[in-house]
LUMMI-111960 format. One line per field, with one value per residue: residue number from 0; residue in three letters; x, y, z of N, C-alpha, C, O in turn. Coordinates in pm, whole numbers, plus 50000, padded with zeros to 5 digits. Layout:
BEGIN
zator NUM/...
lumza ALA/...
n.X X/...
n.Y Y/...
n.Z Z/...
ca.X X/...
ca.Y Y/...
ca.Z Z/...
c.X X/...
c.Y Y/...
c.Z Z/...
o.X X/...
o.Y Y/...
o.Z Z/...
This chain:
BEGIN
zator 0/1/2/3/4/5/6/7/8/9/10/11/12/13/14/15/16/17/18/19/20/21/22/23/24/25/26/27/28/29/30/31/32/33/34/35/36/37/38/39/40/41/42/43/44/45/46/47/48/49/50/51/52/53/54/55/56/57/58/59/60/61/62/63/64/65/66/67/68/69/70/71/72/73/74/75/76/77/78/79/80/81/82/83/84/85/86/87/88/89/90/91/92/93/94/95/96/97/98/99/100/101/102/103/104/105/106/107/108/109/110/111/112/113
lumza UNK/UNK/UNK/UNK/UNK/UNK/UNK/UNK/UNK/UNK/UNK/UNK/UNK/UNK/UNK/UNK/UNK/UNK/UNK/UNK/UNK/UNK/UNK/UNK/UNK/UNK/UNK/UNK/UNK/UNK/UNK/UNK/UNK/UNK/UNK/UNK/UNK/UNK/UNK/UNK/UNK/UNK/UNK/UNK/UNK/UNK/UNK/UNK/UNK/UNK/UNK/UNK/UNK/UNK/UNK/UNK/UNK/UNK/UNK/UNK/UNK/UNK/UNK/UNK/UNK/UNK/UNK/UNK/UNK/UNK/UNK/UNK/UNK/UNK/UNK/UNK/UNK/UNK/UNK/UNK/UNK/UNK/UNK/UNK/UNK/UNK/UNK/UNK/UNK/UNK/UNK/UNK/UNK/UNK/UNK/UNK/UNK/UNK/UNK/UNK/UNK/UNK/UNK/UNK/UNK/UNK/UNK/UNK/UNK/UNK/UNK/UNK/UNK/UNK
n.X 93834/93897/93698/93778/94018/93903/93710/93875/94033/93865/93688/93841/93926/93664/93574/93689/93549/93292/93321/93385/93154/92968/93076/93056/92768/92707/92837/92700/92431/92493/92573/92346/92162/92274/92238/91957/91899/92009/91886/91616/91451/91356/91195/90969/91051/91325/91360/91233/91395/91639/91557/91506/91748/91882/91750/91818/92091/92117/92004/92190/92414/92337/92339/92603/92729/92617/92691/92976/93027/92912/93026/93181/93512/93717/93947/94090/94096/93905/93682/93643/93581/93346/93190/93182/93062/92810/92703/92693/92509/92277/92241/92191/91980/91781/91750/91667/91425/91284/91258/91425/91531/91775/91932/91785/91834/92109/92155/92021/92184/92426/92343/92286/92536/92675
n.Y 31004/30858/30942/31208/31181/31044/31241/31466/31425/31463/31678/31872/32126/32165/31919/31825/31953/31862/31593/31594/31705/31495/31287/31385/31398/31130/31031/31167/31066/30782/30794/30921/30698/30518/30652/30667/30384/30355/30534/30467/30576/30902/31223/31398/31655/31672/31553/31747/31958/31862/31844/32119/32219/32095/32213/32488/32459/32365/32581/32773/32650/32657/32940/33012/32882/33021/33292/33259/33177/33400/33636/33942/33964/34009/33941/33663/33638/33850/33757/33527/33606/33748/33530/33382/33556/33597/33346/33287/33480/33391/33142/33197/33367/33210/33005/33168/33240/32999/32967/32842/32783/32798/32945/33184/33267/33284/33503/33710/33724/33796/34048/34177/34174/34380
n.Z 12731/12512/12331/12290/12132/11913/11826/11785/11552/11346/11409/11513/11754/11834/11857/12086/12271/12217/12279/12556/12646/12575/12729/12994/13008/12997/13219/13414/13389/13444/13723/13819/13782/13961/14203/14210/14242/14505/14668/14626/14425/14265/14331/14137/14115/14090/13820/13681/13734/13607/13339/13286/13313/13102/12895/12921/12882/12626/12476/12541/12412/12158/12114/12181/11950/11730/11780/11781/11516/11374/11453/11457/11326/11570/11688/11847/12141/12217/12080/12202/12468/12408/12326/12559/12749/12622/12618/12894/12970/12818/12921/13200/13183/13065/13258/13466/13363/13337/13592/13776/14100/14232/14051/14052/14315/14319/14143/14272/14503/14383/14296/14519/14661/14512
ca.X 93956/93893/93622/93864/94101/93817/93656/93974/94077/93759/93625/93946/93911/93524/93569/93735/93442/93182/93346/93374/93005/92906/93128/92991/92636/92697/92885/92583/92320/92525/92568/92195/92101/92322/92175/91821/91894/92046/91773/91480/91381/91363/91080/90958/91132/91467/91353/91204/91518/91729/91501/91514/91892/91928/91699/91909/92234/92100/91991/92325/92499/92299/92378/92748/92763/92578/92785/93111/93021/92877/93092/93290/93648/93775/94075/94041/94064/93787/93587/93620/93525/93215/93118/93154/92960/92676/92667/92654/92379/92157/92216/92137/91844/91691/91739/91568/91285/91231/91212/91526/91542/91922/91985/91726/91896/92254/92130/91973/92304/92530/92294/92298/92674/92715
ca.Y 31034/30790/31025/31318/31146/31022/31371/31559/31410/31504/31810/31961/32173/32143/31763/31802/32010/31767/31467/31635/31709/31356/31214/31456/31352/30982/31010/31225/30962/30680/30845/30934/30571/30457/30722/30620/30256/30358/30600/30421/30671/31056/31286/31457/31780/31640/31531/31872/32042/31807/31891/32262/32248/32059/32308/32598/32422/32348/32719/32824/32585/32717/33078/33016/32855/33138/33408/33219/33163/33518/33745/34021/33918/34110/33885/33544/33671/33922/33682/33419/33682/33779/33407/33336/33657/33570/33198/33297/33554/33314/33023/33266/33422/33078/32952/33265/33227/32875/32971/32746/32859/32815/33046/33296/33291/33337/33627/33793/33731/33888/34186/34221/34213/34505
ca.Z 12667/12390/12252/12265/12017/11791/11760/11758/11423/11255/11443/11576/11875/11875/11890/12219/12358/12202/12355/12689/12681/12575/12844/13117/13015/13031/13365/13505/13374/13533/13867/13851/13799/14082/14325/14216/14302/14645/14741/14585/14328/14287/14306/14005/14119/14042/13696/13628/13743/13496/13209/13268/13301/12979/12804/12925/12828/12488/12435/12552/12306/12011/12124/12143/11816/11642/11805/11739/11373/11302/11523/11381/11359/11664/11737/11909/12266/12230/12032/12312/12570/12367/12328/12701/12816/12570/12675/13031/12981/12774/13032/13321/13133/13029/13388/13536/13308/13372/13741/13861/14223/14254/13970/14091/14451/14274/14080/14389/14583/14317/14290/14661/14690/14461
c.X 93960/93828/93696/93938/94020/93763/93762/94021/93976/93709/93730/93912/93759/93493/93595/93600/93322/93203/93341/93226/92935/92959/93074/92851/92614/92743/92775/92472/92360/92519/92428/92128/92153/92268/92026/91804/91920/91931/91626/91392/91394/91220/91073/91025/91259/91456/91321/91328/91632/91688/91522/91656/91944/91858/91793/92046/92219/92088/92119/92424/92473/92344/92527/92788/92737/92672/92929/93117/93002/92941/93173/93426/93728/93911/94019/94015/93935/93664/93548/93554/93371/93136/93091/93048/92820/92629/92621/92523/92268/92137/92141/91985/91750/91647/91647/91435/91216/91221/91308/91560/91684/91971/91914/91797/92053/92247/92101/92107/92403/92474/92296/92440/92715/92660
c.Y 30971/30882/31148/31296/31115/31153/31467/31543/31463/31643/31902/31994/32148/32013/31748/31849/31911/31644/31487/31638/31573/31278/31262/31400/31214/30964/31071/31115/30828/30695/30859/30808/30493/30524/30682/30487/30274/30434/30554/30507/30808/31096/31358/31600/31757/31628/31659/31958/31991/31853/32036/32284/32221/32167/32431/32577/32417/32492/32792/32782/32645/32863/33099/32985/32967/33254/33380/33229/33307/33637/33813/33964/34040/34062/33765/33567/33749/33846/33568/33478/33712/33643/33369/33428/33623/33439/33213/33376/33467/33203/33084/33307/33306/33018/33033/33254/33098/32844/32861/32827/32885/32932/33192/33348/33345/33466/33732/33813/33820/34031/34257/34253/34341/34621
c.Z 12530/12278/12210/12140/11901/11732/11723/11603/11317/11269/11497/11727/11930/11906/12031/12308/12353/12293/12506/12737/12685/12706/12975/13122/13056/13170/13448/13504/13460/13682/13907/13874/13926/14205/14324/14274/14458/14724/14719/14506/14368/14283/14179/13993/14056/13886/13617/13620/13632/13372/13186/13248/13156/12872/12806/12863/12683/12419/12445/12440/12171/12008/12106/12016/11717/11665/11762/11590/11308/11381/11437/11423/11439/11730/11823/12056/12293/12183/12141/12422/12535/12375/12474/12763/12750/12607/12815/13054/12932/12878/13152/13300/13118/13171/13473/13474/13334/13523/13817/13975/14265/14171/14007/14227/14414/14232/14191/14470/14511/14311/14428/14698/14631/14523
o.X 94021/93877/93676/93929/94058/93767/93739/94045/94016/93689/93694/93878/93736/93395/93530/93558/93260/93116/93294/93184/92860/92881/93048/92811/92525/92685/92759/92424/92278/92463/92389/92048/92080/92253/91970/91708/91851/91891/91532/91270/91434/91133/91177/91050/91294/91540/91370/91361/91705/91772/91555/91688/92024/91920/91842/92105/92310/92153/92150/92501/92559/92386/92573/92877/92820/92727/92996/93212/93063/92889/93234/93449/93784/93973/93904/93911/93861/93555/93432/93468/93283/93025/92980/92953/92721/92508/92517/92441/92164/92024/92041/91892/91638/91531/91561/91336/91094/91187/91263/91615/91710/92048/91976/91814/92105/92327/92165/92134/92459/92551/92306/92462/92790/92691
o.Y 31027/30900/31191/31378/31154/31176/31549/31645/31502/31717/32016/31908/32117/31986/31667/31781/31878/31600/31397/31586/31539/31215/31179/31355/31178/30880/31021/31076/30773/30613/30816/30796/30415/30456/30664/30467/30207/30393/30599/30509/30841/31020/31375/31653/31832/31690/31680/32019/32074/31900/32075/32369/32294/32196/32471/32666/32466/32517/32872/32860/32677/32908/33186/33052/33003/33308/33470/33289/33336/33747/33754/33923/34137/34131/33774/33518/33714/33865/33529/33411/33702/33643/33326/33379/33621/33425/33157/33345/33464/33175/33029/33286/33317/32987/32980/33260/33096/32737/32800/32935/32987/33013/33298/33469/33438/33548/33837/33929/33910/34126/34379/34355/34412/34734
o.Z 12439/12166/12097/12048/11791/11611/11633/11536/11207/11173/11525/11809/12047/11976/12097/12402/12453/12370/12576/12841/12776/12777/13063/13230/13132/13239/13560/13611/13534/13754/14015/13966/13986/14307/14432/14349/14535/14833/14784/14521/14480/14241/14116/13885/13965/13820/13506/13519/13578/13295/13074/13165/13096/12770/12701/12802/12615/12317/12357/12386/12090/11901/12033/11964/11634/11569/11711/11540/11205/11357/11347/11537/11388/11811/11867/12101/12385/12236/12156/12478/12621/12427/12505/12824/12823/12628/12852/13141/12999/12917/13198/13378/13166/13195/13543/13547/13351/13572/13914/13956/14329/14222/13994/14242/14476/14277/14191/14501/14573/14319/14441/14763/14698/14483
């Protein structure tokens, strides 16, 4: 919450998103550390999964930033929809390319439902 107010004054709405992202990452890392202590360590699969998700999230963030900054002025609602769809497509594509089993199963399930 403190980060939201700090970044809001300088970065406006983008500051809230950045602050939420930083807070989520710190929260995840703290909980991961507690879990490691309780379980006595993790296998390398969990670390690989974490790194793959971070790569996919970073690629999605770059894509969303580029699409938002260079999209044709369609109106805020359509622009937001375009950015959301582009971000989802990039995240899913990168996760699929990095062979993240959960995403591959989700895509198979979605295609099977239709």
